[in-house]
VOMI-599040 format. One record per residue: y, z, x of N, C-alpha, C in turn. Coordinates in pm, 1 decimal, always signed. Example, Ala and Ser with C-alpha at 12.3 -4.5 7.8 and 13.67 -1.06 7.14 Angstrom:
+----------+----------+----------+----------+----------+----------+----------+----------+----------+
|      npy |      npz |      npx |     capy |     capz |     capx |      cpy |      cpz |      cpx |
+----------+----------+----------+----------+----------+----------+----------+----------+----------+
|   -569.0 |   +780.0 |  +1319.0 |   -450.0 |   +780.0 |  +1230.0 |   -330.0 |   +780.0 |  +1320.0 |
|   -225.0 |   +708.0 |  +1285.0 |   -106.0 |   +714.0 |  +1367.0 |     +3.0 |   +787.0 |  +1290.0 |
+----------+----------+----------+----------+----------+----------+----------+----------+----------+
This chain:
+----------+----------+----------+----------+----------+----------+----------+----------+----------+
|      npy |      npz |      npx |     capy |     capz |     capx |      cpy |      cpz |      cpx |
+----------+----------+----------+----------+----------+----------+----------+----------+----------+
|  +1358.1 |  +1457.7 |  +1044.0 |  +1301.7 |  +1325.7 |  +1058.4 |  +1214.2 |  +1296.7 |   +936.1 |
|  +1241.3 |  +1187.5 |   +868.1 |  +1160.9 |  +1152.8 |   +750.8 |  +1034.5 |  +1078.9 |   +792.4 |
|   +936.8 |  +1082.5 |   +704.5 |   +807.7 |  +1021.2 |   +732.1 |   +785.2 |   +903.5 |   +638.5 |
|   +708.9 |   +805.2 |   +685.1 |   +672.0 |   +694.8 |   +597.0 |   +533.4 |   +716.3 |   +537.9 |
|   +474.7 |   +832.3 |   +566.3 |   +344.0 |   +864.9 |   +511.5 |   +349.1 |   +868.3 |   +359.8 |
|   +249.3 |   +809.3 |   +295.4 |   +239.0 |   +803.9 |   +149.4 |   +352.4 |   +725.6 |    +83.1 |
|   +416.0 |   +638.0 |   +157.3 |   +528.2 |   +561.9 |   +104.2 |   +491.9 |   +416.6 |    +73.2 |
|   +386.7 |   +365.2 |   +134.0 |   +349.5 |   +225.0 |   +119.1 |   +204.4 |   +212.7 |    +76.6 |
|   +173.8 |   +103.8 |     +7.6 |    +34.2 |    +80.2 |    -29.8 |     +5.7 |    -69.6 |    -27.9 |
|   -120.2 |    -99.4 |    -10.5 |   -167.3 |   -237.6 |    -13.6 |   -233.1 |   -257.6 |   -149.2 |
|   -186.1 |   -357.5 |   -223.4 |   -240.9 |   -386.4 |   -356.0 |   -269.1 |   -535.3 |   -368.2 |
|   -368.0 |   -570.4 |   -444.4 |   -396.4 |   -710.3 |   -473.2 |   -478.9 |   -780.5 |   -368.2 |
|   -587.0 |   -841.0 |   -412.4 |   -672.9 |   -920.2 |   -325.7 |   -691.6 |  -1056.3 |   -390.8 |
|   -678.8 |  -1160.4 |   -312.3 |   -701.2 |  -1295.2 |   -362.9 |   -780.1 |  -1375.8 |   -263.1 |
|   -879.0 |  -1447.0 |   -311.5 |   -964.0 |  -1526.6 |   -223.6 |   -991.2 |  -1661.9 |   -287.7 |
|  -1028.3 |  -1754.5 |   -203.5 |  -1080.7 |  -1881.1 |   -252.5 |  -1232.0 |  -1877.1 |   -234.1 |
|  -1299.3 |  -1976.1 |   -284.2 |  -1444.1 |  -1982.3 |   -270.5 |  -1482.3 |  -1993.4 |   -123.4 |
|  -1587.9 |  -1925.5 |    -84.7 |  -1639.2 |  -1934.4 |    +51.1 |  -1745.5 |  -2043.1 |    +55.5 |
|  -1715.3 |  -2150.5 |   +125.9 |  -1813.9 |  -2256.7 |   +141.3 |  -1777.5 |  -2342.0 |   +261.2 |
|  -1872.9 |  -2414.6 |   +310.4 |  -1852.8 |  -2501.1 |   +426.2 |  -1765.3 |  -2619.1 |   +383.9 |
|  -1652.2 |  -2634.3 |   +450.0 |  -1561.8 |  -2745.6 |   +416.9 |  -1510.7 |  -2735.4 |   +274.6 |
|  -1399.8 |  -2669.8 |   +253.9 |  -1349.4 |  -2638.9 |   +120.0 |  -1304.8 |  -2761.4 |    +40.8 |
|  -1280.0 |  -2872.6 |   +107.8 |  -1234.3 |  -2990.7 |    +36.1 |  -1088.2 |  -2983.2 |     -6.1 |
|  -1014.2 |  -2890.7 |    +52.1 |   -870.5 |  -2879.3 |    +25.7 |   -802.7 |  -2828.8 |   +152.1 |
|   -673.3 |  -2843.5 |   +156.6 |   -598.8 |  -2802.5 |   +275.4 |   -586.5 |  -2650.8 |   +282.6 |
|   -559.1 |  -2600.6 |   +401.7 |   -536.0 |  -2456.9 |   +416.3 |   -411.2 |  -2414.3 |   +339.2 |
|   -317.3 |  -2504.4 |   +323.5 |   -197.7 |  -2474.9 |   +243.6 |   -235.4 |  -2453.5 |    +97.4 |
|   -318.7 |  -2540.8 |    +43.2 |   -364.9 |  -2524.5 |    -94.7 |   -445.2 |  -2395.8 |   -109.6 |
|   -531.8 |  -2369.3 |    -13.0 |   -613.1 |  -2247.8 |    -18.3 |   -526.4 |  -2122.2 |    -13.7 |
|   -424.1 |  -2122.6 |    +70.0 |   -334.1 |  -2007.2 |    +79.4 |   -260.9 |  -1984.8 |    -52.1 |
|   -212.7 |  -2092.0 |   -113.1 |   -140.1 |  -2079.6 |   -240.1 |   -231.2 |  -2022.1 |   -349.1 |
|   -354.8 |  -2067.4 |   -353.2 |   -450.2 |  -2016.0 |   -452.0 |   -477.2 |  -1867.8 |   -428.0 |
|   -505.6 |  -1831.8 |   -303.3 |   -537.7 |  -1692.6 |   -271.0 |   -419.7 |  -1600.1 |   -297.5 |
|   -298.6 |  -1643.1 |   -262.2 |   -180.4 |  -1559.9 |   -286.4 |   -157.9 |  -1544.4 |   -436.7 |
|   -172.9 |  -1651.1 |   -512.3 |   -157.4 |  -1643.3 |   -657.7 |   -257.4 |  -1544.4 |   -716.8 |
|   -380.5 |  -1549.3 |   -671.1 |   -483.6 |  -1457.5 |   -719.8 |   -455.2 |  -1313.7 |   -678.9 |
|   -404.6 |  -1294.2 |   -558.2 |   -371.2 |  -1159.0 |   -512.4 |   -256.9 |  -1099.9 |   -594.6 |
|   -157.2 |  -1181.8 |   -624.2 |    -46.4 |  -1134.0 |   -707.2 |    -95.9 |  -1094.2 |   -845.6 |
|   -180.7 |  -1177.4 |   -905.0 |   -236.1 |  -1145.4 |  -1037.0 |   -316.4 |  -1015.9 |  -1031.5 |
|   -396.9 |   -999.9 |   -925.8 |   -477.6 |   -879.9 |   -909.3 |   -390.7 |   -755.2 |   -898.8 |
|   -274.5 |   -769.2 |   -837.1 |   -182.2 |   -656.6 |   -817.9 |    -90.1 |   -634.2 |   -937.3 |
|    -93.5 |   -726.3 |  -1033.5 |     -2.9 |   -714.9 |  -1147.6 |   +139.7 |   -754.2 |  -1113.6 |
|   +153.7 |   -840.6 |  -1015.2 |   +285.2 |   -886.9 |   -970.8 |   +302.3 |  -1034.6 |  -1003.2 |
|   +426.3 |  -1080.9 |   -996.2 |   +456.1 |  -1223.0 |  -1010.2 |   +523.9 |  -1271.1 |   -882.8 |
|   +538.3 |  -1400.9 |   -871.2 |   +606.9 |  -1458.7 |   -754.8 |   +749.6 |  -1403.8 |   -743.2 |
|   +812.4 |  -1374.4 |   -854.7 |   +949.2 |  -1321.8 |   -853.2 |   +957.9 |  -1183.0 |   -789.8 |
|   +846.2 |  -1110.8 |   -783.5 |   +844.5 |   -977.8 |   -723.5 |   +840.1 |   -981.7 |   -571.1 |
|   +806.9 |  -1096.3 |   -513.9 |   +784.8 |  -1109.0 |   -369.6 |   +910.0 |  -1161.3 |   -300.1 |
|   +947.3 |  -1096.9 |   -189.8 |  +1060.3 |  -1146.6 |   -110.5 |  +1030.5 |  -1147.0 |    +39.0 |
|   +904.6 |  -1123.4 |    +74.5 |   +863.0 |  -1129.5 |   +213.5 |   +722.0 |  -1185.6 |   +223.1 |
|   +692.3 |  -1256.5 |   +332.0 |   +559.8 |  -1315.5 |   +349.2 |   +528.8 |  -1324.2 |   +497.6 |
|   +403.4 |  -1293.0 |   +530.7 |   +358.3 |  -1301.5 |   +668.7 |   +216.6 |  -1356.2 |   +671.7 |
|   +187.1 |  -1431.9 |   +776.5 |    +51.8 |  -1483.7 |   +793.8 |     +9.9 |  -1466.2 |   +939.3 |
|   -120.9 |  -1479.0 |   +960.4 |   -169.6 |  -1481.1 |  +1097.6 |   -281.5 |  -1583.2 |  +1108.5 |
|   -295.8 |  -1636.6 |  +1227.0 |   -399.9 |  -1735.8 |  +1251.4 |   -437.9 |  -1732.1 |  +1398.4 |
|   -552.8 |  -1790.2 |  +1425.7 |   -597.6 |  -1800.5 |  +1563.7 |   -688.9 |  -1922.3 |  +1575.4 |
|   -637.0 |  -2030.1 |  +1629.0 |   -715.8 |  -2148.7 |  +1653.9 |   -769.4 |  -2217.2 |  +1529.7 |
|   -710.4 |  -2189.2 |  +1414.1 |   -753.8 |  -2257.8 |  +1293.6 |   -636.5 |  -2337.0 |  +1234.9 |
|   -655.6 |  -2395.0 |  +1121.8 |   -551.2 |  -2476.7 |  +1059.7 |   -447.8 |  -2387.6 |   +991.4 |
|   -357.2 |  -2334.9 |  +1068.9 |   -257.4 |  -2242.5 |  +1016.3 |   -159.3 |  -2314.0 |   +924.1 |
|   -114.0 |  -2243.2 |   +823.9 |     -8.7 |  -2292.8 |   +735.9 |    +98.6 |  -2184.2 |   +730.3 |
|   +223.3 |  -2225.0 |   +746.7 |   +328.1 |  -2124.9 |   +759.0 |   +374.5 |  -2069.4 |   +624.4 |
|   +432.9 |  -1951.9 |   +631.8 |   +477.2 |  -1879.3 |   +513.7 |   +582.3 |  -1954.5 |   +433.8 |
|   +669.2 |  -2026.6 |   +501.4 |   +772.0 |  -2101.4 |   +428.9 |   +710.3 |  -2206.2 |   +338.0 |
|   +605.9 |  -2273.9 |   +383.7 |   +540.6 |  -2376.2 |   +301.4 |   +473.3 |  -2313.6 |   +180.5 |
|   +400.3 |  -2205.3 |   +200.6 |   +330.9 |  -2139.7 |    +89.7 |   +431.5 |  -2082.7 |    -10.1 |
|   +535.8 |  -2018.4 |    +39.2 |   +635.9 |  -1961.7 |    -51.7 |   +704.2 |  -2072.0 |   -132.0 |
|   +730.8 |  -2185.2 |    -69.3 |   +790.7 |  -2298.3 |   -140.4 |   +699.0 |  -2345.4 |   -253.0 |
|   +569.2 |  -2358.2 |   -223.7 |   +472.9 |  -2403.8 |   -323.3 |   +465.4 |  -2310.1 |   -442.9 |
|   +488.7 |  -2181.6 |   -420.1 |   +478.3 |  -2082.1 |   -526.3 |   +612.7 |  -2044.7 |   -587.9 |
|   +719.4 |  -2106.9 |   -541.2 |   +852.1 |  -2078.0 |   -595.7 |   +905.8 |  -1942.2 |   -556.5 |
|   +866.7 |  -1894.0 |   -439.5 |   +909.9 |  -1763.4 |   -390.8 |  +1027.3 |  -1781.8 |   -294.6 |
|  +1132.0 |  -1707.2 |   -316.9 |  +1247.0 |  -1709.1 |   -225.6 |  +1234.7 |  -1590.8 |   -129.6 |
|  +1218.5 |  -1622.8 |     -3.0 |  +1193.9 |  -1519.3 |    +97.2 |  +1322.4 |  -1468.1 |   +161.8 |
|  +1329.0 |  -1337.7 |   +178.1 |  +1432.2 |  -1275.3 |   +260.0 |  +1381.4 |  -1253.7 |   +402.5 |
|  +1248.7 |  -1251.6 |   +415.7 |  +1187.1 |  -1225.9 |   +545.3 |  +1052.9 |  -1298.4 |   +551.0 |
|  +1025.2 |  -1360.2 |   +664.7 |   +893.0 |  -1419.3 |   +685.2 |   +861.5 |  -1419.0 |   +833.8 |
|   +731.8 |  -1425.7 |   +863.4 |   +688.5 |  -1430.5 |  +1002.1 |   +544.9 |  -1480.4 |  +1004.8 |
|   +515.2 |  -1568.5 |  +1098.8 |   +381.0 |  -1621.8 |  +1115.9 |   +334.1 |  -1590.8 |  +1257.2 |
|   +223.3 |  -1520.5 |  +1268.2 |   +172.8 |  -1471.6 |  +1395.7 |    +53.4 |  -1555.9 |  +1439.5 |
|    +55.0 |  -1599.0 |  +1562.5 |    -58.3 |  -1667.5 |  +1623.1 |   -124.8 |  -1568.3 |  +1716.2 |
|   -249.5 |  -1537.4 |  +1690.3 |   -318.2 |  -1443.9 |  +1777.6 |   -445.3 |  -1393.1 |  +1714.0 |
|   -524.0 |  -1326.8 |  +1789.4 |   -649.4 |  -1272.6 |  +1738.9 |   -648.1 |  -1122.0 |  +1748.6 |
|   -764.7 |  -1065.7 |  +1765.9 |   -774.6 |   -921.3 |  +1785.6 |   -719.1 |   -842.2 |  +1670.2 |
|   -612.4 |   -772.2 |  +1693.3 |   -556.3 |   -682.6 |  +1592.6 |   -437.9 |   -743.7 |  +1517.7 |
|   -432.3 |   -875.6 |  +1507.5 |   -320.1 |   -939.9 |  +1437.6 |   -308.8 |   -895.2 |  +1292.8 |
|   -422.3 |   -879.8 |  +1225.2 |   -416.4 |   -839.1 |  +1084.5 |   -356.5 |   -699.5 |  +1070.6 |
|   -395.9 |   -608.8 |  +1157.1 |   -339.1 |   -474.7 |  +1151.9 |   -191.6 |   -475.8 |  +1190.2 |
|   -156.8 |   -557.8 |  +1286.0 |    -18.0 |   -563.5 |  +1331.8 |    +75.4 |   -610.0 |  +1221.7 |
|    +34.5 |   -711.2 |  +1142.4 |   +127.0 |   -758.5 |  +1039.2 |   +140.0 |   -658.7 |   +924.6 |
|    +41.7 |   -573.4 |   +905.1 |    +57.8 |   -466.4 |   +805.7 |   +171.2 |   -374.1 |   +850.7 |
|   +168.8 |   -334.6 |   +977.7 |   +274.8 |   -249.3 |  +1031.6 |   +410.3 |   -318.4 |  +1030.8 |
|   +412.0 |   -445.7 |  +1064.7 |   +538.3 |   -520.5 |  +1063.2 |   +593.6 |   -533.5 |   +921.7 |
|   +505.4 |   -551.6 |   +823.6 |   +549.5 |   -558.8 |   +684.5 |   +610.7 |   -425.8 |   +640.8 |
|   +546.5 |   -316.1 |   +678.2 |   +602.5 |   -184.6 |   +645.3 |   +740.0 |   -166.9 |   +708.9 |
|   +753.5 |   -212.2 |   +833.1 |   +882.6 |   -202.2 |   +900.6 |   +990.0 |   -285.5 |   +832.6 |
|   +953.9 |   -405.8 |   +789.8 |  +1050.6 |   -492.4 |   +720.8 |  +1097.6 |   -429.6 |   +589.6 |
|  +1005.6 |   -364.0 |   +519.8 |  +1042.9 |   -294.8 |   +396.3 |  +1125.8 |   -170.9 |   +428.6 |
|  +1083.1 |    -97.1 |   +528.1 |  +1151.0 |    +28.2 |   +565.6 |  +1297.8 |     +6.7 |   +599.9 |
|  +1329.7 |   -102.3 |   +669.6 |  +1469.5 |   -127.0 |   +709.1 |  +1547.5 |   -205.3 |   +604.3 |
|  +1483.4 |   -235.5 |   +491.4 |  +1555.9 |   -298.6 |   +381.2 |  +1562.3 |   -449.8 |   +384.1 |
|  +1481.7 |   -512.9 |   +468.2 |  +1483.1 |   -658.9 |   +474.0 |  +1418.0 |   -720.5 |   +350.0 |
|  +1323.5 |   -650.0 |   +289.4 |  +1257.0 |   -697.8 |   +168.9 |  +1192.1 |   -579.5 |    +98.2 |
|  +1138.7 |   -607.5 |    -21.8 |  +1076.9 |   -501.8 |   -101.6 |   +926.6 |   -518.8 |   -116.5 |
|   +879.8 |   -642.6 |   -125.7 |   +737.4 |   -669.9 |   -143.7 |   +696.7 |   -783.2 |    -50.7 |
|   +596.1 |   -759.0 |    +32.1 |   +553.3 |   -856.7 |   +132.0 |   +409.0 |   -898.8 |   +104.1 |
|   +385.9 |  -1029.0 |   +103.6 |   +251.1 |  -1084.4 |    +92.9 |   +200.8 |  -1113.2 |   +234.0 |
|    +77.2 |  -1073.7 |   +262.6 |    +12.1 |  -1102.1 |   +390.3 |   -110.0 |  -1188.5 |   +363.1 |
|   -129.8 |  -1292.1 |   +444.3 |   -245.2 |  -1377.7 |   +421.1 |   -293.1 |  -1446.1 |   +549.0 |
|   -415.2 |  -1496.5 |   +540.9 |   -470.2 |  -1586.4 |   +641.4 |   -544.5 |  -1694.9 |   +566.7 |
|   -525.5 |  -1817.0 |   +608.6 |   -594.5 |  -1929.0 |   +544.4 |   -660.4 |  -2013.0 |   +651.9 |
|   -791.2 |  -2030.6 |   +638.6 |   -863.0 |  -2113.4 |   +734.6 |   -973.2 |  -2189.1 |   +662.3 |
|  -1002.9 |  -2304.7 |   +712.2 |  -1105.4 |  -2390.0 |   +654.2 |  -1212.1 |  -2410.9 |   +759.9 |
|  -1296.8 |  -2312.9 |   +776.0 |  -1397.2 |  -2314.4 |   +882.0 |  -1526.8 |  -2381.2 |   +840.7 |
|  -1611.7 |  -2397.8 |   +936.6 |  -1740.7 |  -2460.5 |   +913.0 |  -1855.0 |  -2376.1 |   +965.5 |
|  -1842.7 |  -2244.4 |   +957.9 |  -1947.5 |  -2157.3 |  +1009.5 |  -2042.3 |  -2116.9 |   +898.3 |
+----------+----------+----------+----------+----------+----------+----------+----------+----------+
């Protein structure tokens, strides 16, 4: 039985400014954050073929819209609505999608425009 231990890694972090009422849509914020994460990881949009997001009661924007804005052609995408361990769950789901050959590089994100 083969192991997936030491086979996957998380690289690249991208964020938008943290402030009350960003003055832009969650779609715009997601595109900015994903672009910054790719740059941080040394990747380009052409390297990505999978995308997943999660949200819970906020202004969710789906992966297809963000990938379209960035010129990314997806082989796999999924958008999860939920709280709790959703962020951890999509990491595992991304590993599974790569493991079975559905894609090679998956972007994970959450975009919200809160007022806290």
